[in-house]
C-alpha positions in Angstrom: -6.0 8.6 -16.2 -6.7 7.9 -12.6 -7.3 10.8 -10.2 -5.7 10.3 -7.5 -5.3 12.7 -4.3 -4.7 10.2 -1.6 -2.4 7.1 -1.4 -2.7 4.1 0.8 0.8 3.2 1.6 2.0 0.1 3.3 5.1 -0.6 4.2 7.4 -1.8 7.3 7.4 -0.3 10.5 11.3 -1.0 10.5 13.9 0.1 7.8 15.4 -3.1 6.7 18.9 -4.2 6.0 19.2 -2.5 2.9 19.4 1.2 2.2 17.9 1.5 -1.1 14.6 0.9 0.9 14.5 4.0 2.9 15.8 5.8 -0.1 13.3 4.8 -2.0 10.7 5.5 1.1 12.2 9.5 0.7 12.0 9.5 -2.6 8.0 8.3 -2.9 7.6 10.9 -0.1 9.2 13.7 -2.6 7.3 12.5 -5.4 3.9 12.4 -3.4 4.6 16.0 -2.9 5.5 16.8 -6.4 2.3 15.6 -7.3 0.0 17.3 -4.5 -1.1 13.9 -3.4 -1.7 13.0 0.1 -0.8 10.1 2.6 -2.7 7.9 4.1 -1.1 5.1 6.3 -0.7 3.2 9.8 0.4 6.6 12.0 4.0 5.2 13.3 7.1 7.5 13.2 9.3 4.8 13.0 10.8 2.4 9.9 9.9 3.1 6.1 6.4 4.2 7.5 7.7 7.1 9.4 10.3 7.9 6.6 7.7 8.1 3.8 5.6 10.1 6.4 8.2 12.8 7.4 9.5 13.2 4.0 5.9 14.7 2.9 5.6 16.5 6.5 8.7 18.7 5.2 7.4 19.2 1.9 3.8 20.5 3.9 1.9 17.8 2.1 -1.0 16.0 4.0 -0.5 13.0 6.2 -2.8 10.9 7.7 -2.4 8.7 10.1 -4.6 5.4 11.3 -3.3 3.5 14.7 -4.8 1.0 16.3 -5.0 2.1 20.7 -3.0 -0.9 21.3 0.2 0.5 19.0 -0.4 4.4 20.1 2.4 4.2 22.8 4.5 7.4 22.7 7.5 6.1 20.4 5.1 4.7 17.8 2.3 7.2 17.1 3.3 10.3 14.9 2.2 13.0 16.8 2.8 15.8 14.3 0.6 14.7 11.3 -1.9 16.2 9.4 -4.4 14.0 10.8 -4.1 10.9 13.5 -7.2 8.7 13.9 -7.3 6.4 16.9 -9.4 3.2 16.3 -9.9 0.1 18.4 -8.8 -2.7 16.0 -6.8 -3.5 12.9 -9.8 -4.4 11.1 -11.1 -1.1 11.7 -7.6 0.8 10.9 -7.4 -1.5 7.3 -10.9 -0.5 6.6 -10.6 3.2 7.4 -7.4 3.4 5.6 -8.9 1.8 2.5 -11.7 4.0 2.5 -9.2 7.6 2.8 -7.6 6.3 -0.2 -7.8 6.3 -3.9 -4.7 3.8 -4.3 -2.7 1.7 -2.6 1.4 1.3 -2.9 3.5 -1.1 -1.0 6.9 -0.8 -0.1 8.9 -4.0 1.4 7.5 -4.5 5.1 6.9 -8.1 6.9 3.7 -9.8 7.9 2.2 -6.4 8.7 2.4 -5.1 5.2 1.4 -8.3 3.7 -1.7 -8.8 5.9 -2.9 -5.5 4.7 -1.6 -5.6 1.0 -3.3 -8.7 0.7 -6.6 -7.6 2.2 -6.3 -4.5 -0.4 -5.9 -7.0 -3.8 -8.8 -9.8 -1.9 -11.2 -6.5 -1.8 -10.6 -5.8 -5.4 -11.0 -9.6 -6.6 -14.5 -9.2 -5.1 -15.0 -5.9 -6.7 -15.4 -4.1 -3.2 -13.2 -1.4 -5.0 -11.3 -0.9 -8.2 -8.5 1.1 -6.9 -5.0 0.9 -8.2 -2.3 -1.3 -6.4 1.1 -1.3 -6.8 4.3 -2.8 -5.5 7.3 -0.6 -5.2 9.7 -3.7 -6.0 12.8 -2.3 -4.6 15.7 -4.3 -5.7 13.5 -7.2 -6.6 12.2 -7.7 -3.0 9.2 -8.8 -4.0 10.4 -11.3 -6.8 9.9 -14.4 -4.6 6.5 -13.4 -3.7 5.1 -12.5 -6.8 6.7 -15.9 -8.1 4.5 -17.7 -5.3 1.6 -15.8 -6.6 2.2 -17.1 -10.3 2.5 -20.6 -8.6 -0.7 -20.4 -7.0 -2.3 -19.2 -10.6 -0.3 -22.1 -12.1 -2.1 -24.7 -9.6 -5.3 -23.4 -10.3 -5.8 -21.0 -7.2 -5.7 -17.6 -8.7 -7.6 -16.8 -12.1 -5.7 -15.2 -14.6 -7.3 -12.0 -14.7 -6.9 -11.7 -11.1 -3.0 -10.9 -11.4 -4.1 -8.0 -13.4 -5.4 -6.3 -9.8 -2.3 -5.0 -9.2 1.0 -4.0 -10.8 4.9 -4.4 -10.1 7.4 -1.3 -10.6 11.1 -1.1 -9.9 11.2 2.9 -9.6 9.3 5.7 -8.5 8.7 7.2 -12.0 7.2 3.9 -13.1 5.4 3.4 -10.4 3.4 6.8 -10.8 3.0 5.6 -14.6 1.6 2.7 -13.6 -0.7 4.1 -11.0 -1.9 6.7 -13.3 -3.2 4.1 -15.8 -4.2 1.3 -14.0 -7.5 -0.3 -15.3 -7.3 -3.6 -13.2 -10.5 -5.4 -13.3 -11.6 -8.2 -11.1 -14.0 -11.0 -12.2 -17.5 -10.4 -11.7 -18.9 -12.3 -8.5 -21.5 -14.3 -10.3 -18.7 -15.9 -12.1 -16.7 -16.8 -9.1 -16.3 -20.6 -7.5 -15.4 -21.5 -4.0 -12.2 -22.7 -5.2 -11.4 -19.5 -7.2 -11.7 -17.2 -4.8 
């Protein structure tokens, strides 16, 4: 069973147009509080990001934000966190978030969320980390993305074993069961070829 004390959550800085997204963000914050897990996230007080953070803060949970200087304007940076790290670049932000956390969870979001997510999966593929990575697939939000990943596998760009570097879950309880039992393993680097990375 994986020992997880802090989860890095990637999600939207907006709440989307489906109320289930925000509801699931609240459920996630409550579940993390129940399991005494801290949150590592992008440091914003808006969108799904702010919802997860505020829910956990209301339960007296630990919330660590990491935000680049360019985004630290008053209406974006959350000023009531347990810790707020201000960094220079988006690259530093992602590296610090990964370093501070024991697992990654992805909720609905846009380009920024996908950028963070695929970097975490790529780092797992390269053996840089072996932390659990899970998609909270609310109302099938990530179904088209998963279909594309399988399409890339079918066309020879992703190895079958690397499909196990992450999991999909449709609800909070399923998500946490998979987090605790996750055992995804990357292919050793010496078995990689340039066209299979």
